[in-house]
C-alpha positions in Angstrom: 201.3 43.5 -10.2 197.8 44.8 -9.6 196.4 43.0 -12.7 198.2 39.8 -11.7 195.4 38.7 -9.4 192.7 39.3 -11.9 194.6 37.4 -14.6 195.3 34.5 -12.2 191.6 34.2 -11.4 190.6 34.6 -15.1 192.9 31.8 -16.3 193.1 29.4 -13.3 190.0 30.1 -11.3 189.4 31.4 -7.8 190.0 28.0 -6.3 193.7 28.1 -7.3 194.3 31.7 -6.5 196.3 31.2 -3.3 198.6 28.6 -4.8 199.1 30.4 -8.1 199.7 33.7 -6.4 202.3 32.2 -4.0 204.0 30.5 -7.0 204.0 33.9 -8.8 205.6 35.7 -5.9 208.2 32.9 -5.5 209.2 33.1 -9.2 209.3 37.0 -8.9 211.7 36.6 -5.9 214.0 34.1 -7.8 214.0 36.3 -10.8 214.8 39.3 -8.7 217.8 37.6 -7.0 219.2 36.6 -10.4 218.5 39.9 -12.1 220.0 42.1 -9.4 223.1 39.8 -9.1 223.7 40.0 -12.9 223.1 43.7 -13.1 225.5 44.3 -10.2 228.1 42.1 -11.8 227.6 44.0 -15.1 228.0 47.3 -13.3 231.2 46.1 -11.6 232.7 44.9 -15.0 231.7 48.0 -17.0 232.5 50.5 -14.2 229.4 52.6 -14.8 225.6 52.3 -15.0 225.3 53.1 -18.8 225.8 49.5 -19.9 223.5 48.3 -17.1 220.7 50.7 -18.2 221.1 49.5 -21.8 220.9 45.9 -20.8 217.8 46.4 -18.7 216.2 48.4 -21.5 216.8 45.6 -24.0 215.6 43.0 -21.5 212.3 45.0 -21.3 212.1 45.9 -25.0 212.8 42.6 -26.7 209.8 40.8 -25.1 207.7 43.8 -26.0 208.5 43.4 -29.6 207.9 39.7 -29.4 204.5 40.3 -27.9 203.6 42.8 -30.6 204.7 40.3 -33.3 202.2 37.7 -32.2 199.6 39.3 -34.4 201.8 38.8 -37.5 202.0 35.1 -37.0 198.8 34.2 -35.2 195.9 34.8 -37.5 192.6 33.1 -38.2 191.2 32.3 -41.5 188.4 34.6 -42.5 185.0 33.0 -42.0 183.0 32.3 -45.2 179.6 33.9 -45.3 176.7 31.7 -46.0 174.5 32.9 -48.7 170.9 33.7 -47.7 169.1 31.5 -50.3 
């Protein structure tokens, strides 16, 4: 969360920082409510925390692999060098 402010300023500017930071915290709160409810339900259904830990691990790992795969699909054409004639 410490880098969040820097990224918000970098992409949206200092003028929109209060609005964007408030929206970021709001979305984090909504995601937290949904996430903790689903993990609690999963724990109640499974009867132990093992399934819940695996689910949380995959929720964290899958976006990590997607982020790493961006370089495979997002590439630029190599620039042609002009000859010095």
